[in-house]
N, C-alpha and C positions, 0 to 999 in steps of 0.2 A: 387446442384452438378450435377443434371441431364443435365442441359445445358452445363456444362463443359465437361462432357463425350460425349454429342452429338457432340460438336465441335471437340473433340479429334478423334472421330471415323469417322469424315469427311476427315481425312488426306488421307486414301486410295483412296477416290473418287477424290481428287485433283491430285493424281499421274496418274490416268487414263485419257482418253479422254472424260471427262464429264463436259466440261466448263459450258454449260447452265444448266445442271442438278444440279451442285453445286450452281448456282445462285438460282435455284428453291428451293433447300433445305434451303438456307439462308432465303429466303422469307417465307417458311413454318415455320422455327424456329421463325421468327419475329411474325407471326400470333399466334403461340403457346405461345409465351411469352406474347402477349397481352391478350390472354384468361387466362393465368396463373395469370395475374395481375387483370383482371376484376372479375374473379370468385374465386380468392383466399380468404381464410378466414380472413387473416390479412395482413398488409403491411410487417411486419417483419417476414421473413422466414429464420431461422437460420439453417446452416448446416456447421459444422466444423468452418472454419474461414470466412464463406461467409454469408452475411445477407443483406437484401434490405429494404429500405424505399422508399417513393415516389420519392425523389430526385434521388436515385440510379436507381430505376426502369425506370424512364423517360430517363435518360442518357444511360442506357444499351439498351433500346428500340431504341433510336436514333442511337446508334452504330450499332445495327443489321440492321436497315433500311438503313443507309448510306453504310454499307459494301455490302448489297445486291445490291444497286444501283451502287456501284463502279464496280462490275463485269458486270452489264448491260451496263455501259458506256464504258467499255474497250473492245469493240468488235474488234477493230483494232489489239489488242494483239493476239486474238484468230485467226482471219482471216489470219494474216501474220505470225502466229506461232512464236511470240516473246517470247519463253519460257513460254507458258501459264500455264503449270503445276506449275512451280516455282512461278509464279504470284499468282495463287490460294492459294498456301501454305503460301505466305507472307500475303495475305488478311486474311486467316484463323488464323494465329498466331497473327496478329494484333487484330482481333476480340476477340480472347481468352484472350489476355493481357488486353484489354479494359474492358472486362466483369469482370475479376478478380480485376482490379483497382477499378471499381465503386462499386463492391459488397464486398470488403474486409472490415472486422471489426478489423483487426489487422494492426497496423501501419507499421510494418516491411514488411508485404506482400503488403501493399499499396505502399510503397516506392519501393519495388523490382519490381513489375509489372509496376509501373509508369515509371521506367527506361527501363524495357524490351520492352515496347511499342515503344520506339524510334528505336529499331533495325529493325523491319520489315518496318517501315516508311523510314528509311535510305536506305534500299535495294530497296524500290519502287522508291525513287528519283534518286539514283545513277544507278540502273539497267535499269529503263524504261524511264528515262528522255531523252529529245530529244537533248539538247544542251551540248556542252563541259563544260560549267560552272557548270554543276550539281555536279561535285566533290567539287567545292568551296561551293556550297549551302549545301552539306552534311556536310562539315567541320563547316560551320556556325551553322547548326542545332545542331550538336553534342557538340561543344565546349560551345556554349551559355548555353545549358541545363545541361551539365555535370558539368561545373564550378559552376553553381548556385545550383546544387543538392548536392554537397559535404557538405556544411554547414548544410543542413537538416539532413544528416546522423549523423552528430555530435550531433545535437539537439535530435534525436531519442535515441542515446546512453545515453545522459544526462537524458532524460525522464525516460528511463528504470532504471537508477541508482536511481532515486527518488522514483518511485512507483512500481518497480519490475514487471511491466506489460506493454504490448504494445497494449492493447485493447482500442478501441475508448471510451469504457465506463469509462475508468480511466482518460480521458482528462478533469478532473474537477479542476485541479490546475490552479489558475489564476497567470500566470507568469507576473512579473512587470519589465521585462528587455527588452529594445529596441533591445539589441544585439541578444537575443534569438529570438525575433520576426523577425528580419531581416534574421537570419539563417533559420528560418522556411519558411518565406514567399517569399524569393528571387526566389526559383525555381518555385513557382506558378505565380509570377509576370512576369517572363521570358516566362512562358508557355502561359500566358493569351492572348497576350503579352501586357505589359505596355509600354507606351511611354518612350523612351530612351533605352529600352532593346528589341526593336521590330524589329531590322534590319534583323534578321535571317528570319523572316516570309515572307516578299516580295520576298527575294532571293529564299527561298525554294519553294514558290508557282510558281514562274515564271519558275523554272527549273524542277518542278515535272511533271509527267504525269497527266492525268485527274483524275485517281484514287487517286493519292497522294494528289492533290489539294482538292479533295472532302473530304477525311478523315481528312486532316489537318484543313480545315475550318469547317467541320461538327462536328468533335468529339474532335480532339487533343487539340484545343484551350479551350475546355470546362473543360479539366483536371485542368487548373489553377483556374478557378472559383469554381469548385467542391471542390478542396483542401482547398481553403480559407474559404468557407462556413463551411467545416468540422472542421478546426483547429482554427477558430477565437474564439470559445468558451473559449479556454484557454488563450486568450490574450485580454480580454475585457477591462482591465484597460489601456493597452498600446494603443490599437486601439482608445479608447476614447480620449487619450491625443494627439496622432499624426495623427489622421485620416484626419485632415484638410490639411496636407502636401500631402497625397496620393490622396485625392479627388481633390485638386487644380491641382496637376500634371496630373491626369487622364483627367480632363475636358480640361485643357489647351492643353495637348497633343492631345486630340481628335480633337480639332479645328484646330491645326496645321497640323495634318495628313489629315483632310478634305481639307485643302488648297493644300497639296501635291497631293491629288487625282486629283485635277483640272488641274494639269500640266503633267499628265501621258499620254503617247502615246501608251502604251501597255495595252490591255484589262485585262490580268490576273494581271498585277501590280496594275491597278486601283481597281479591285475587292479585291485584297489582302490588299491594304492600307485601303479600306473601312471596312474590317474586323477589322483592328486595331482601327479605329474610333468607330465602334460599341462596341467593347470589352472594350474600355476606359470608356464608359458609364456604362457598367456592373461592372467594377472595382470600379467606383465611388459609385454605388449603394451598393456594398458589404461593402465598407469602411464607408458608412453612418451608418452602424451597426444597422439597424432597420428592423422590420419584413417586412414592405412593400418594403424596399430596397432589401432584400434577395429574396422575391417573384418576384420582377421585374427583378432582375439579372437572376433568374432561367428561367423565361419566355423568356427573351431576348436571353439567351444561346440556348434554344431549337429553337426559331424562327430564329436566325442567322445561326444555323447549317443547317436548311433546305433551307433558302433563299440564303445564300452565296454558298452552294453546287450547287444549281440550276443555279446560275449565272455562275459558273465555267463550268458547263455542256454546257450552251449556248455559252460561249466563245470557248469551245473546238469544238462544232459543226461548228462554223464559221471558226475556224482554220483548220479543216479537209477539208473544201471546198476551202478556199482562199489560204491556205499554209502560212499564216502570222497572227500574233496577233496584228499587228499595227492598230490603229484606223484610220490611213490615207488610208489604203488599204481596211479595212472592212467598207465600206460606201455604202449607197444606197441599203441596204438589203431589204427594203420595196418593191423595184422593182423586186427583184429576188425571195425571199421566204417570201411572206406576211404572211403565216401561222406561221413562226418562229417569225415574228415581233410582233405578238400577245403575244407570250411567253416572248419576251424581255420586252414588256410593263408590263405584269403581274408581272414579277420578279423585274423589276426596281421600280415599284410602291410599291411592298412589301418592297423593300430595303429602300425606303424613309418613311416607316411606314404609308402607306395609308390604310384605312379600306378596306376589313375586315381582314387584315393580323394579325398574332400573334405579329408581330413587334410593331404594334400600342398599343396593351395591355401592352407589355413590356415597351415601352417608357412612357406611361401614368403613370405606377407604379413607374418607375425610376425617372421621373421628379417630381412627387408628393413627393416621399421620399427625394430627394435631396433638393427640395425647402423648405420642412418642416425642414430639417436639418439646412439649412442656406439660408436666403432670398437672399444673395449675389450670389448664384449660378445661378440666373435667366438669367443673361447676357450670361454666357458661355453656358448654356443649350439651349438658344435661337439660338446662333450661331451654336451650334452642330446640332440641328434639321434642321435649315435652310440650312446649307451647306451639310447635308446629303441628302436633297432633290435636291440640286444643282448638286452634282456629279452624282446622279442617273439619273437625267434628261440629264446631259451632256453625260453619257454613252449611254443612249437610243437614243438621237437625233443624236449623232455623228455616231453611227453604222447604224441607219435605214434610215436617210435622206441623201440628197445629191446625187451626180452622182456616180454610182458604178465604181469600178476600171476597167480601160480599158484593163488591161492585162488578164481579165477573158474571155477566149475563150469558155469554157464550164462550166456548173454548174449543179449540181444535187440537187433535192429537198430533204426534210427530209424523214427519214425512220420511220416506225411505232414504232420501238424500241426507237428512239429518242424522239418521242412525248409521248410515255408511260413513259420514264425516266423523262421528264419534268413534266408530270402530277403527278407522284409519289412524286415529291418534292413539287409541288404547292398545291395539294389537302389537305394533312395534315396541311400545314402551314396556310391555311385559314379555315379549318374545326375546328381546335383546338380553334380558336377565339370564336366559339359558346359555348365552354365549359371552359370559363375563370375561373370560380370558382374552377375548378379542380386543378389549380396551387396555390391556396391560402390556402389550408388546408394540410400543411405538417409541420413537426416539425424539 
């Protein structure tokens, strides 16, 4: 509860002219949360309806980290005074709702804050997006998620009718109904997003400001995987019967989306579709319903949150200089800003799961889990890994090599703030690889 009150008491700071001080407070809360985790007596800290285990702690810490970096990346909002106070309040409310989602041990509060987290994100996209199509992107986001979340509300009422409680501890009933399973899981499959219900994500990414893209890729997609890991305990018999449908659809969709990545001309669209491809492997690992699959999905979610957010930051840095996200205009950056080319290389190599990134550990665990689940997955997994490397190389080579755009009459190099922002994404992504056993001991 201390963290909840800390976030609530930050609201007066957001109303004043304390943009960078709020960012500093966010960062201090992140460090405090790390110390709370490292030196706490136990993983489960219960307080009213709030409790945390290793899965919750990690995703809350990722939320704090990404929200802190969102403010650092949004210097243009502060310097141009684009309602920076309102922007800080949106980020704060988003962080508060994410904290309460990941730490709720009551199903109703989980559902409530799951839906509330959409509102600040919608304000970020519609309020600070640059293109007129942001209204349409907001409609896509709201209608996809709201239509899928209504069946889950009905499932929660039915569960309360059965057990007279909505605590996670009472999720011990093994439901044997595919209808109830679809009611529960559709909202998480849309949020993840699964192939066929993923169309809202590229639209939202392309129209969102850099802060919206960062939190969308870094944290919001993880709500789907987190919800499925939590709820699948109650649907073990259904998942064991029908998991082959979802695993096959996820892997096939991941390969098709990887092909879609190769024909993108917009940098943000390419990175957004690569998120769908990575999350399809996460979904397949969860549906394999094994311990290694869950661990691999958990590692991949954390790794993807840092790597994809860093790539969006790089795309935004190029966009602020060139004025376009087109790959045809963002060429030859190696001639103009070679120091940024190093960061492009580091993040693109992490995106293709090259060592020593956390993505590599996640892919090893997921591939071993899915191959042990069925030997026939080898073909799709090979294609998924290969084309993951292909579109990452395509993004790097297309933006860094070639002749730079002749319409660039002036160009300024990177700021210290931008290099710090990129370092804060890349450092934990590669440092956590050294502590891989940390992700394998959670219940």
